[in-house]
N, C-alpha and C positions, 0 to 999 in steps of 0.2 A: 823448375819442375823437371822430374825425370821423364824420359820418353814414355815410361809406363803410365805415369800420372797424366801426361799430355793426351795419350791415347784414350784413357778412361774419361777425361774431361770432354774430349771431342765426341765420344760415344754418347755420353749423357746429354750433351747439347743436341745431338741428333734426335734422341728419344723425346726430349722436351719439345722440339720444333715439330716433330711428327705428331705428337698428341694435340698440338694446336692446329693441325691440318696444313702446316707449311712444309710440304714434302720436298719441294725443290731445294729449299734452304737446308732442310734436314740432311739431305744426301751429301752435301758438301763436307760437313765435319765428319760424317761417317766414313767417307772416302779417305779423308786425311788420317783418321784414326786407324783405318785398315792398313794403310801404307806403313804406319809406324809399327803395327803388330807384325807385319810381314818382315820388316827390317829387323825386329827383335827375335824373329822366329818363334813368336808366342802363338803357336798354332791353335791352342784351345780357345784363345780370345779371338784370333783372326777368323776362325771358322764361324763364330757367332756374328762377328761384324759383317762378314761376307753374306751370311744368311739374312741379316737385317737389310743390307743393301739390296738384295734381290727383291725383298718385299717393297722397298721404296720404288725401285725401277718398275715393278709390276703396276702399281697404282698410277705412276706417272705415264704409263702406256708404252714403256720401252721393253716390250716382251722379249725380244731377242737378247737384250742386255740382261734381263732377268734370268734367262736360262744359263747364260755364260757365268753370271755371278753365283748362281746356285750350284753349278758344276764345280766352280772354284771352292765354294764353301765345303762341299763334300770332300774334295781333295785335302783341304786343311783339316777337316774333322778326322779323316783317316790317319793323317800324320800325327794328330794329337793323341790318338788312341783312346779318347774318352767315349765310352759306350753311349751315353745320353746324346751327345752332340752328333755322333755318327748316325744314329737313328733319326734324330730330329731334323738334321739338314738333308737327309735323304728324302724325308717327307716334304721339305721345302722345294727340293728339286722336282719331286713328283708333282707338286702343285704348279710349278712353273711350266712343266711339260703339259699339264692339263690345260692351262690357260692358252698355250700355243696350239692346242688341238691334238696333241699326241696322247690320246686317252689310254691306249693299250700300254704304252711304256710307263705312263703315270701310274696306272693301276698296279703294274708289276713292282714299281719302286715303293708304293705305299705298302704293299704286302710285305716287301722285304723289310721296310722299317718296322712294321707291326710285328714281324717275327723276331726282330732284334729286341724290341721292347719286351715281348713275352719271355725271352731268355733272361732279361735283366729284372723284370717285374712280372713273374708268372701270374700274380693275382689280377693284373690288368691286361686282359687278352685283346682289348681293342685299343687302338691309338686314341688318346684323349687330349684334352686341352686344345690348343690351336691346331695341332697336328691332326687331331680327331676331326675337327671342323673341316679342315682341308680335304680329308679323305671323304667325309660325308658330302662335301660339295661335288666331288667327282662322282660319287654314287648317285647323287640326285641328277647330275647331267646324264647319267645312264638310266634314269627313271627307276632306280632301285629304292623306292621310298620305304618299302617294308623293311629292308635291311637297315636303313637309317633309323626308323622307328625302334627297331630292336636294339640298336646301339644306344639310342637316346635313353632307353629304360635303364641301361647299365650306367650311363653317365650320371643320371640322377641318383642311382644307388651308390655310386662312388663319391658323390660330392662331399666335401669337407668344409667346415666353417672357414678355413683359411683359403679356400679357392677364390680366385680373383673374380671381380664383377664381369670382366670381359669374357672369361671362360664360360660362365653361366649364361651370359647373353648370347654367345655364339652357339652354345648347345640348344638354347631355345629357338634360335634362328633356324638351325638345321631341322628341328622338330616341326616348326611351323611350315617350312617349305615342304617337308615330307607329307604332312597332312593336307596341304594345298594340292600337291600332286595327286594324292589319293582322291580328293574331292573332285578333281577335274579329269580323272581317268575315264576316258570314254568307254572302256571295257567294263566299267562298274557303274552301278546306279549311284549317282552322287547323293550324299545325305547332308542335311543341314548340320548334323553333329560334326562331320569332318570339317566343314567350313568354320564352325564355331571354334573347334580345336585349333585350326590353322590360325585364325585371327587372334585367339588368346595368346598363343605362343609367340606370334610375330609382334604383337603389341608389347609383350613382356621383353622380347629381344630388343626392340627399339628403345624402350625405357631403360633397359640395362646398359645398352651402348651409350646412351646419353649420360647416365650416372657414372659410367666408367671413364668418361671424358676422352673417348677415343673417336674423334671426328673422322679419322681415316678409315674406320670400320662402319660408321653410322650409315653411309649411303647403301651398304649392302642390305641392312634391315629395312630402310625406307623403300627400296626397290621391291623387296619381297612383300611388304605390307601393301604397297600400291597394287601389286599383281593380285593380291587377295581381294582388295576392294574392286578391282576391275572385273574379276571373275564373278562378282555378285552384282555387277552393274551399278556400283556406288562410285560414280565418276568424280564427284567433287573432292572427297578425301583422297582419292587416288592421285589426282592432279596436285593436291597440296603436298603430298609426300614426294612426288616426283620433282616438284619445283624446289623443295628444300634440299633434296639430294643434288640437284643441279647447282644450286648456290654454293654448297659445300665443295663440290667438284671444281667449279670455276675458281673459287677463292684459293684452293690448294693446288691448282694445275693438275688435277687428277683426271688425266685424259681417258683412262680406262673407264672410269665412272661416267664421264661425259658421253662416251660411246654407248654405255649401258642406258643412259638417260634417253638419248635419241631413239634407241631401239625400243625401250619401254613406252616412250611417247607414241611411237608408231603403232604399237600394240593397243594402246589405250584409245587412240583415235579410231582405229579399226573397230574396236568394241563399241565405241559410241556410234559409229556409223551403222553398225549392224543393229543396235538396239533402237535407234531413233530414226533411221533412214535420213540422217542429216546430210544435207548437201555440203560438199567441200571437205568432208572428213577424209575421204579416200585420197584426195590430192595432198592434203596436209600430212597424212600418214606416209605417203610416198616420199615427201620431202624429208621427213625425219629419217626414214629408212635409208635414203640415199646418203645422208650425212653419216649415219651409223656405219653403213657399208664401207664408205671411203675411209673412215677412221680405223675400222677393224682391219681392213686390208693393209693400211699403212703401218699399223702397230704390230701386225702379226698375231692378232688376237683370235687365233684359230678356233677356239671352242665355240665362238658365236656364229661361225660361218653357216652351219646347217640351219640354225635358228633364223638367220637372216634370209636364207633361201625359202624357208617355210613361210615366213611372214610375207615375203614378196609374192608368193603364189596366192596366199589368202587375200592380199590387197587386190591383186589382179582379178580374182574371182568375185570380189564384192560388187554387188549391183545395187546402186542407189538411184 
């Protein structure tokens, strides 16, 4: 095999292992393939490989490595001169910065990538596909749910029969999370309609992620759906979704999702304690929060730090 064929085979092996949720194993052939691409100075392929590696490292919980890989991918993309990969991998770097907690820099880079896309495809004025999902994730972190709802309307309008199952599922996930934020916005009067919309979109998202066979994305949907059930005091289905997400994360060594699991478990136990004045819920919530906090600090998962502190205050204020 030529070096080009070897790099391609390693890349596809990584994709296959990732789809099975075996991320640690998937990263190894991807790293080997990237080294071959760099040796060949095949920058257009190297930039994509480096971008894929940054996603692997993120889910594995190696956030600092994510940022480094994402920066490298942007450098390779600029060398390649390919307009699509230049904008796409800037979005990947923006997502990495978001996860590390650098929201302002992340927003700036997403806007830069979106401007580049508008120049290349004027008819699509929002980032779409997985890049659009990543930008919506940042906007939801900033509680800009109305902006996400506006973008979702365009995503639906732009859908084509050839669009991937994953893209549609991630769009529905963004919409569901946006409606859930609207339903739980304390400055507004929550309505059953908003909860219904949130649940419908989140259930569609989870079903779509299952059908797409993307186990490395499925926990995202399960966490969001569990949060929706929690907000309506439906604790049994919330726990079922959280436990499924935990099993996927443990099987694939997805430390980022394991941190999310412990954080969401703490939230759910707090909600149960408030609803039923159940003894022991507060202490169990504190245990999960302590595990989540330690993992978040170790991984550099900075976007979660304000949420951890908010949950800590809520747990301390809970009187049972």
